C-alpha positions as CSV (number, residue, x, y, z in Angstrom):
1,M,62.1,54.6,-79.7
2,R,59.6,56.6,-77.4
3,I,56.2,55.0,-77.2
4,A,52.9,56.2,-75.9
5,L,50.2,54.0,-73.9
6,A,46.8,55.4,-74.5
7,Q,44.3,53.6,-72.1
8,L,41.0,55.3,-72.9
9,N,37.4,55.0,-72.3
10,Y,35.5,54.5,-75.3
11,I,31.3,54.5,-75.7
12,V,30.1,51.8,-78.4
13,G,29.0,53.3,-81.9
14,D,30.2,56.9,-80.7
15,F,32.5,57.2,-83.7
16,E,32.8,61.1,-83.3
17,L,33.6,60.8,-79.3
18,N,36.2,58.1,-79.9
19,T,37.9,59.7,-82.8
20,H,38.3,63.1,-81.0
21,K,40.0,61.1,-78.0
22,I,42.2,58.9,-80.1
23,T,43.2,62.2,-82.2
24,E,43.4,64.1,-78.7
25,A,45.7,61.2,-77.9
26,I,47.8,61.3,-81.0
27,A,48.1,65.3,-80.2
28,Q,49.6,65.0,-77.1
29,A,51.8,62.5,-77.7
30,K,53.4,64.1,-80.2
31,Q,54.3,66.9,-78.0
32,N,55.5,64.7,-75.9
33,D,57.8,63.6,-78.4
34,A,56.5,59.9,-79.0
35,E,57.2,58.3,-82.2
36,L,54.4,55.5,-81.5
37,I,51.4,55.6,-80.0
38,I,49.2,52.2,-79.1
39,F,45.4,52.1,-78.7
40,S,43.6,49.4,-77.5
41,E,41.5,46.9,-79.4
42,L,38.3,47.5,-81.2
43,S,39.0,51.2,-79.8
44,V,37.5,52.9,-82.9
45,C,33.7,51.3,-82.3
46,G,34.3,50.6,-78.6
47,N,33.5,47.2,-77.3
48,M,31.4,45.1,-77.5
49,P,29.6,46.1,-80.5
50,H,27.6,42.8,-80.9
51,D,25.6,42.7,-83.7
52,L,26.3,46.3,-84.5
53,L,29.3,44.5,-86.6
54,T,26.3,43.0,-88.8
55,R,25.2,46.6,-90.2
56,P,27.2,48.0,-93.1
57,Y,26.9,51.4,-92.0
58,F,28.7,50.7,-88.5
59,I,31.6,49.1,-90.6
60,N,31.8,52.2,-93.1
61,K,31.8,54.5,-90.3
62,C,34.5,52.6,-88.6
63,L,36.7,53.0,-91.9
64,E,36.1,56.9,-92.2
65,S,37.0,57.1,-88.3
66,I,40.1,55.4,-89.4
67,N,41.0,57.4,-92.2
68,T,40.4,60.6,-90.4
69,I,42.8,59.3,-87.4
70,A,45.4,58.6,-90.4
71,T,45.5,62.2,-91.4
72,H,46.7,62.8,-87.8
73,C,49.9,60.2,-87.9
74,N,52.5,62.9,-89.4
75,G,55.4,62.7,-87.3
76,I,54.3,60.1,-85.3
77,A,52.9,56.1,-86.0
78,A,49.7,54.7,-84.2
79,I,48.2,51.4,-83.5
80,V,44.2,51.2,-83.7
81,G,41.7,48.8,-83.2
82,S,38.9,48.5,-85.7
83,P,36.6,46.0,-87.4
84,S,38.0,45.6,-91.0
85,C,36.7,44.0,-94.3
86,N,37.4,40.7,-95.2
87,P,38.2,40.4,-99.1
88,N,37.4,36.7,-99.0
89,P,33.8,36.2,-99.6
90,T,33.8,32.5,-98.6
91,G,34.5,33.6,-94.9
92,K,33.0,35.9,-92.6
93,A,32.7,39.6,-93.7
94,L,35.1,41.1,-91.1
95,Y,38.4,40.6,-89.5
96,N,39.0,41.9,-86.2
97,S,41.9,44.2,-87.1
98,A,44.8,46.4,-85.8
99,F,45.6,49.3,-88.2
100,F,49.3,50.6,-88.3
101,L,48.9,54.0,-89.4
102,K,52.1,56.5,-90.8
103,N,53.0,59.2,-92.7
104,G,49.3,60.3,-93.1
105,K,47.9,56.9,-94.4
106,I,47.1,53.3,-93.5
107,D,50.6,51.7,-93.6
108,S,49.3,48.2,-92.9
109,I,46.3,46.1,-91.5
110,H,47.0,43.1,-89.1
111,N,44.1,40.4,-88.3
112,K,43.2,38.6,-85.4
113,S,44.2,35.0,-85.5
114,L,43.2,33.3,-82.0
115,L,39.5,34.4,-82.0
116,A,37.8,34.1,-78.5
117,T,34.7,31.8,-78.2
118,Y,34.3,31.3,-74.7
119,D,32.6,33.1,-71.6
120,I,30.7,36.4,-72.7
121,L,33.2,36.0,-76.0
122,N,31.8,35.2,-79.3
123,E,33.9,36.5,-82.1
124,H,33.4,33.7,-84.7
125,R,29.9,35.3,-84.9
126,Y,31.4,37.8,-86.5
127,F,35.3,37.7,-87.6
128,E,37.1,35.6,-89.5
129,P,40.5,34.2,-88.1
130,S,43.3,35.4,-89.7
131,D,46.4,33.0,-91.4
132,S,48.6,35.6,-92.1
133,L,50.7,37.0,-89.7
134,Q,53.4,39.9,-90.4
135,A,55.5,42.3,-88.2
136,V,56.1,45.8,-89.3
137,T,59.4,47.9,-89.1
138,L,59.1,51.7,-87.7
139,N,62.4,53.7,-87.3
140,G,64.7,50.7,-87.6
141,K,62.6,48.4,-84.8
142,T,60.8,45.4,-85.9
143,I,57.5,45.3,-83.9
144,A,55.1,42.2,-83.9
145,I,51.6,43.4,-83.7
146,T,49.2,41.0,-81.8
147,I,45.4,41.3,-81.0
148,G,44.1,39.9,-77.7
149,E,44.2,36.3,-77.1
150,D,47.0,36.0,-80.2
151,I,49.4,36.4,-77.7
152,W,48.6,33.2,-76.0
153,D,51.2,30.2,-76.3
154,T,48.6,27.8,-77.3
155,L,46.8,26.9,-80.8
156,Q,43.5,27.9,-80.1
157,A,41.7,29.9,-77.9
158,D,38.2,28.7,-78.8
159,G,38.3,25.4,-80.0
160,R,39.8,26.1,-83.7
161,K,43.3,24.3,-84.1
162,L,44.5,27.1,-87.1
163,Y,48.5,26.7,-86.9
164,S,51.0,24.2,-86.5
165,K,52.2,26.3,-83.9
166,P,50.6,29.5,-81.9
167,P,50.9,32.7,-83.6
168,M,53.7,34.2,-81.8
169,Q,55.9,31.2,-82.5
170,E,55.3,32.3,-86.4
171,L,56.0,35.9,-85.5
172,V,59.3,35.5,-83.7
173,T,60.8,33.9,-86.7
174,Q,60.4,37.5,-88.4
175,T,62.8,38.4,-85.3
176,P,60.9,41.3,-83.8
177,E,62.8,43.6,-81.2
178,L,59.2,44.5,-79.5
179,I,55.5,43.0,-79.2
180,V,52.8,44.8,-79.1
181,N,49.4,43.4,-77.7
182,I,46.2,45.3,-78.1
183,A,43.3,44.2,-75.6
184,A,39.9,44.5,-74.7
185,I,40.0,42.6,-71.3
186,P,36.8,42.8,-68.8
187,F,37.4,43.3,-65.2
188,V,37.0,39.7,-63.7
189,Q,37.4,39.5,-59.8
190,G,40.9,37.8,-58.9
191,K,41.9,37.6,-62.1
192,I,44.1,40.7,-62.9
193,D,47.4,38.8,-61.2
194,Q,46.8,35.9,-63.4
195,R,46.6,38.0,-66.3
196,V,50.0,39.8,-65.9
197,S,51.4,36.0,-65.2
198,V,50.5,35.1,-68.5
199,Y,52.2,38.2,-70.2
200,K,55.3,37.7,-68.2
201,N,55.4,33.9,-69.0
202,N,55.3,34.9,-72.7
203,V,57.9,37.2,-72.2
204,K,60.1,34.9,-70.7
205,Q,59.6,32.5,-73.2
206,Y,60.5,34.6,-76.2
207,G,62.5,36.7,-74.4
208,I,61.2,40.2,-76.4
209,P,59.4,42.8,-74.5
210,L,55.9,43.6,-74.7
211,I,53.7,46.2,-74.7
212,S,49.9,45.8,-74.0
213,V,47.0,48.2,-74.1
214,N,43.9,47.7,-72.5
215,Q,40.9,50.0,-72.6
216,V,38.8,51.1,-69.5
217,G,35.3,51.9,-68.4
218,G,31.8,50.4,-68.5
219,N,29.9,49.6,-71.6
220,T,26.5,48.4,-70.6
221,N,26.9,45.4,-68.4
222,I,30.9,45.0,-69.2
223,I,33.8,46.7,-67.5
224,F,37.1,47.0,-68.8
225,D,39.7,47.6,-65.8
226,G,42.6,49.2,-67.5
227,R,45.9,47.9,-65.9
228,S,48.1,48.4,-69.2
229,L,51.5,47.4,-68.8
230,A,55.0,47.3,-70.3
231,I,57.5,44.7,-69.8
232,N,60.8,44.2,-70.4
233,S,62.7,40.8,-71.7
234,N,63.5,39.7,-68.4
235,G,59.6,39.5,-67.8
236,T,60.0,42.9,-65.3
237,V,56.9,44.9,-65.2
238,A,58.6,48.2,-65.8
239,K,55.0,50.3,-66.2
240,M,51.4,49.7,-65.2
241,L,48.6,52.1,-66.3
242,N,45.7,52.9,-63.5
243,I,43.0,50.8,-62.8
244,F,39.3,52.0,-63.4
245,E,40.8,55.4,-65.0
246,E,41.4,56.7,-68.5
247,D,45.3,57.0,-68.5
248,I,48.6,57.8,-70.7
249,C,52.1,56.9,-70.1
250,Y,55.2,56.8,-71.9
251,V,57.9,54.1,-72.6
252,D,61.3,54.6,-74.1
253,S,62.3,51.3,-75.3
254,N,66.0,51.3,-74.4
255,D,65.3,52.6,-71.1
256,L,62.6,49.2,-70.8
257,E,65.6,47.2,-71.2
258,A,68.5,49.0,-69.7
259,N,67.2,50.8,-66.8
260,A,63.5,49.5,-66.0
261,T,62.3,49.5,-62.5
262,S,60.0,46.8,-61.5
263,I,56.6,47.7,-60.3
264,S,55.7,46.2,-57.1
265,I,52.1,44.2,-57.7
266,E,50.4,44.1,-54.7
267,K,47.9,41.2,-53.9
268,E,44.3,42.1,-55.4
269,D,41.9,43.7,-52.6
270,T,39.2,41.8,-53.9
271,I,36.4,43.6,-52.4
272,A,37.9,47.0,-52.8
273,L,38.4,46.4,-56.8
274,I,34.8,45.2,-56.6
275,H,33.4,48.3,-55.1
276,D,35.5,50.6,-57.6
277,A,34.3,48.4,-60.6
278,L,30.5,48.6,-59.5
279,V,31.2,52.5,-59.2
280,L,32.3,52.7,-62.6
281,G,29.9,50.2,-64.1
282,I,27.1,52.7,-62.6
283,K,28.6,56.0,-63.5
284,D,29.1,55.1,-67.2
285,Y,26.1,53.1,-68.0
286,F,24.3,56.7,-66.6
287,C,26.8,58.8,-68.7
288,K,26.8,56.6,-71.6
289,M,22.9,56.7,-72.0
290,G,22.2,60.2,-71.5
291,F,21.3,59.8,-67.8
292,T,21.7,61.2,-64.2
293,K,19.4,60.7,-61.8
294,A,18.8,57.5,-60.4
295,T,16.1,55.8,-57.5
296,L,15.7,52.9,-55.6
297,G,13.6,51.6,-52.7
298,L,15.5,52.1,-49.3
299,S,14.5,49.4,-47.2
300,G,16.7,49.5,-43.9
301,G,18.3,46.4,-45.7
302,I,21.9,45.5,-46.6
303,D,21.4,45.4,-50.2
304,S,19.6,48.5,-50.7
305,A,22.3,50.2,-48.5
306,V,25.0,48.9,-50.5
307,T,23.6,49.7,-53.6
308,I,22.5,53.3,-53.0
309,A,26.1,54.2,-51.4
310,L,27.5,53.1,-54.7
311,A,25.2,54.9,-56.3
312,Q,26.0,58.0,-54.5
313,K,30.1,57.7,-55.2
314,A,29.0,57.2,-59.3
315,L,26.4,59.7,-59.6
316,G,26.4,62.4,-56.6
317,S,24.2,63.2,-53.7
318,E,22.1,65.5,-55.9
319,N,21.2,63.0,-58.5
320,I,19.8,60.7,-56.3
321,R,16.1,60.3,-54.7
322,V,14.8,57.3,-53.0
323,L,11.5,56.3,-51.7
324,L,11.1,54.3,-48.0
325,L,8.0,52.1,-48.8
326,P,7.0,50.7,-45.1
327,S,4.3,47.9,-45.4
328,Q,2.7,46.8,-41.7
329,Y,5.7,44.0,-41.6
330,S,8.3,46.6,-41.9
331,S,10.3,47.2,-38.5
332,E,10.8,50.2,-37.0
333,H,14.6,49.5,-36.8
334,G,14.3,49.3,-40.6
335,V,12.5,52.5,-41.3
336,S,15.0,54.6,-38.7
337,E,18.2,53.1,-40.4
338,A,17.1,53.9,-44.1
339,V,16.8,57.3,-43.2
340,E,20.1,57.2,-41.2
341,L,21.6,56.2,-43.9
342,A,20.2,59.1,-46.4
343,D,21.1,61.5,-44.0
344,N,24.6,60.0,-43.9
345,L,24.8,60.6,-47.5
346,N,22.7,63.7,-48.4
347,I,20.3,62.0,-50.0
348,Q,16.5,63.0,-50.5
349,Y,14.2,60.4,-49.7
350,D,10.4,60.1,-49.3
351,I,8.3,58.0,-47.1
352,I,5.2,56.4,-48.7
353,S,3.4,53.2,-46.6
354,I,2.2,51.1,-48.5
355,N,-0.7,49.6,-46.6
356,S,-3.3,51.3,-48.1
357,V,-2.5,49.9,-51.5
358,F,-1.9,46.5,-50.3
359,N,-5.2,46.7,-48.8
360,S,-6.6,47.7,-51.5
361,F,-5.6,44.9,-53.6
362,R,-6.5,42.4,-50.8
363,S,-9.8,43.6,-51.1
364,S,-10.3,43.6,-54.5
365,L,-9.1,39.8,-54.6
366,A,-11.0,38.8,-51.5
367,N,-14.1,37.0,-53.8
368,I,-11.3,35.3,-56.0
369,F,-9.4,34.3,-52.9
370,E,-11.9,33.4,-50.6
371,G,-11.4,30.6,-48.4
372,Q,-7.4,30.7,-49.6
373,P,-4.6,30.9,-46.6
374,E,-2.4,33.9,-47.4
375,N,0.9,33.0,-48.6
376,L,3.5,34.2,-51.2
377,T,0.7,35.7,-53.2
378,E,0.5,38.4,-50.7
379,E,4.0,38.8,-50.2
380,N,4.6,39.1,-54.1
381,I,1.5,41.9,-53.9
382,Q,3.9,44.0,-51.5
383,A,7.2,43.6,-53.7
384,R,5.0,44.7,-56.8
385,T,3.1,47.7,-55.1
386,R,6.9,48.8,-54.1
387,G,7.9,48.1,-58.0
388,V,4.9,50.2,-59.1
389,M,5.7,53.2,-56.6
390,L,9.6,53.4,-58.0
391,M,8.5,53.1,-61.5
392,A,5.9,55.7,-60.9
393,L,8.6,58.2,-59.9
394,S,10.9,56.7,-62.6
395,N,8.5,57.8,-65.2
396,K,7.5,61.1,-63.5
397,F,11.0,62.4,-63.0
398,G,13.3,60.4,-65.2
399,H,15.0,58.8,-62.5
400,L,16.3,55.3,-63.6
401,V,15.7,52.5,-61.0
402,L,18.6,50.7,-59.5
403,N,18.1,47.0,-58.9
404,T,19.3,45.6,-55.7
405,S,19.1,41.8,-55.6
406,N,22.1,40.1,-55.2
407,K,23.5,37.3,-56.8
408,S,22.7,34.5,-54.2
409,E,19.0,35.5,-54.4
410,A,18.9,35.6,-58.1
411,A,20.3,32.3,-58.4
412,V,17.9,30.8,-56.1
413,G,14.8,33.0,-57.3
414,Y,14.3,34.7,-54.0
415,G,12.8,37.6,-55.8
416,T,9.4,38.9,-57.0
417,L,9.4,39.5,-61.0
418,Y,7.6,43.0,-61.5
419,G,8.2,43.7,-58.1
420,D,11.7,44.1,-56.4
421,M,13.4,42.5,-59.4
422,C,12.4,45.7,-61.7
423,G,15.0,48.2,-62.6
424,A,17.1,49.5,-65.3
425,L,20.6,48.0,-63.9
426,A,21.1,45.3,-61.4
427,V,24.1,46.8,-59.6
428,L,24.8,43.4,-57.1
429,G,23.2,41.1,-59.3
430,D,26.9,39.4,-59.6
431,V,27.8,39.6,-56.4
432,Y,26.8,37.2,-53.7
433,K,25.5,38.0,-50.6
434,T,28.6,37.5,-48.2
435,Q,30.2,39.5,-50.5
436,V,27.6,42.6,-50.2
437,F,28.2,42.1,-46.6
438,E,31.9,42.8,-47.0
439,L,31.2,45.7,-49.5
440,A,29.2,47.5,-46.3
441,R,32.3,47.1,-44.3
442,Y,34.5,47.9,-46.8
443,I,32.3,51.3,-47.6
444,N,32.3,51.8,-43.5
445,R,36.1,51.6,-43.3
446,S,36.7,55.0,-42.4
447,E,33.6,56.2,-40.5
448,E,30.0,54.7,-40.1
449,I,27.7,55.2,-43.2
450,I,25.9,52.3,-43.4
451,P,24.3,51.8,-39.8
452,T,25.8,48.9,-38.0
453,N,22.5,47.3,-37.2
454,T,21.9,47.1,-40.8
455,I,24.8,44.8,-41.4
456,T,24.7,42.8,-38.2
457,K,21.1,42.0,-37.9
458,P,19.8,38.8,-40.0
459,P,18.8,39.6,-43.1
460,S,15.0,39.7,-44.0
461,A,12.6,40.7,-46.8
462,E,10.0,41.8,-44.1
463,L,7.1,40.6,-46.0
464,R,5.4,38.8,-43.4
465,P,5.7,38.8,-39.4
466,D,9.1,38.0,-38.1
467,Q,10.3,36.6,-41.4
468,K,14.2,35.7,-41.9
469,D,15.9,34.7,-45.2
470,S,17.2,31.8,-43.3
471,D,13.8,30.7,-42.9
472,S,13.7,29.1,-46.5
473,L,17.2,29.6,-47.3
474,P,20.7,27.9,-45.8
475,D,23.1,30.4,-44.1
476,Y,24.6,32.7,-47.0
477,E,28.0,31.3,-46.0
478,I,26.8,27.7,-47.3
479,L,24.3,28.8,-49.7
480,D,27.3,31.3,-51.5
481,Q,29.9,28.1,-51.5
482,I,27.4,25.7,-53.1
483,L,26.3,28.3,-55.7
484,Y,30.1,29.5,-56.3
485,Y,30.8,25.6,-57.3
486,Y,27.8,24.9,-59.5
487,L,27.8,28.3,-61.2
488,E,31.4,29.2,-61.5
489,E,32.9,26.1,-61.4
490,N,30.3,23.9,-63.3
491,K,30.7,21.2,-60.6
492,S,27.8,18.5,-60.6
493,K,25.6,17.7,-57.8
494,E,27.4,14.7,-56.9
495,E,30.8,16.3,-57.1
496,I,29.7,19.2,-54.7
497,V,28.3,16.6,-52.4
498,K,31.6,14.7,-52.1
499,M,33.4,18.2,-51.2
500,G,31.3,17.4,-48.0
501,F,28.5,19.3,-48.1
502,N,25.0,18.1,-46.9
503,A,23.3,16.2,-50.3
504,Q,19.7,17.3,-49.4
505,Q,20.6,20.7,-49.3
506,V,22.7,21.1,-52.6
507,S,19.6,19.4,-54.2
508,K,17.3,21.7,-53.0
509,I,19.7,24.6,-54.2
510,I,20.3,23.4,-57.4
511,R,16.5,22.9,-57.9
512,L,16.2,26.3,-57.3
513,V,18.4,27.5,-59.9
514,K,16.8,25.6,-62.2
515,I,13.3,26.5,-61.6
516,S,14.4,30.4,-61.5
517,E,15.8,30.7,-65.1
518,H,12.5,32.2,-66.3
519,K,13.1,35.3,-63.7
520,R,16.8,35.7,-64.7
521,Y,15.8,36.2,-68.5
522,Q,13.6,39.1,-67.6
523,T,15.9,40.9,-64.9
524,A,17.8,44.2,-65.6
525,P,21.0,43.9,-67.1
526,V,23.9,42.7,-64.4
527,L,27.2,44.4,-63.8
528,R,29.7,41.4,-64.3
529,I,32.4,41.4,-61.8
530,S,32.9,37.3,-61.8
531,S,33.5,34.8,-64.9
532,K,30.2,33.6,-64.6
533,A,27.5,36.8,-64.4
534,F,23.8,36.1,-65.3
535,G,22.9,36.9,-68.7
536,I,25.7,37.5,-71.2
537,G,27.9,35.4,-69.3
538,R,25.7,32.5,-68.4
539,L,23.0,31.8,-71.0
540,L,20.8,28.3,-70.7
541,P,17.8,27.2,-72.0
542,L,14.6,27.9,-70.3
543,V,13.1,24.4,-70.8
544,A,15.6,21.7,-70.5
545,K,15.8,18.8,-68.2
546,T,19.3,18.8,-66.8
């Protein structure tokens, strides 16, 4: 059987576009003599639709699209992901389903069993778990259709035991000759090799070849990486589709077994993948929202330098205009390096001193602040002045502001609300400071784009004379390790101290994380590249004693 794997980039709720992409892929597959084409989980509506799933018109549109797609399935069958209605009124109103389409109509519907409720996923909010598992037959071949976590060799994906044995153990009793898994797996740094291992182990356990189709592209802050694959019954990866790109490939089920050539899976270059994921995330955020132009404050610092380089790659030089907003505390080298970087990227820039505006604020507040020493207040006024300038350019010319705060700073509150924390998208909000430096070096791998001094000089916000980040924070190599164990690994203060970190430092950092929660609630959407991104990936109460 000749099978097409269609790894496509969908837009949530754009039924016309998604249906067009799917039917175009079906037509292409028919021309290439495919008998079956497979699409990803929730492909018809795009992933993740969240509470759009509670709107009846949205579900009706899904079903209309499925019926339209079915009319194109003559001479070829298709497996397409979509929500479907649950006829049982005592449960949730919907299933997360795979529709098997052939002979111009819906042949059967297969509903997800192991609903995911972990990390950013909360499928139990919308879907009812299925207790019915049924393979299908196509051209004499029996196919087990699974969705996402159904492929796991476990009784639960979310703490709810549903069966006496895992879904795959139920399905293998129907003697399938092929497992199809439609998935929607977001990118998480360092996890692609682990994902492939899970599939390979499953195949080896059951001795049945597997095809898994993922989607690709950014939807708000979630980035899907693709990497759909075909594995033969010996656990050999015979096909792997491109990462971060739309791709369609063809697999012959007989060749998959008889003549499969192992695909070499190289060890992940984490920084290269983070770079490509962020570029895709920026590009799709703008494209899918209908915006084309971006701005940011270019300071001569490492964060704004990396952000503008990523944005230029995603949007093109002609679509970016930046502001250089020096104050009396800005270094000459900071301004000159910002100009050099803008020139290297062929990006339009304007230099506007904020001194007069800053002094105007100080003058206006002089009577209220009389007798008070200058402190963070004056530093924050500078940051907020810059934020006002950037938002003015955004409003006047329609440029979305890119936030340049990194994860380390966001974690400990090292940023000013309504100042440097403003923006429509936080590009580096899930990237630790040490990784920002690695990204800068990666961007410079072939030529010097970011000035070398921007990378090597001590980080500074330049909001007071001779200020350095290290005045109030530990070295980033130490800070980022403590933050990783606390945020990503959920380790307690006591556990982190036992690992050899200074107890006083650990206590200070954890306290800063806790008291900065209100800031993170008000920041821009963060492009997610880790398992614990701020925002959708980490939800904590603002008022809590822990």
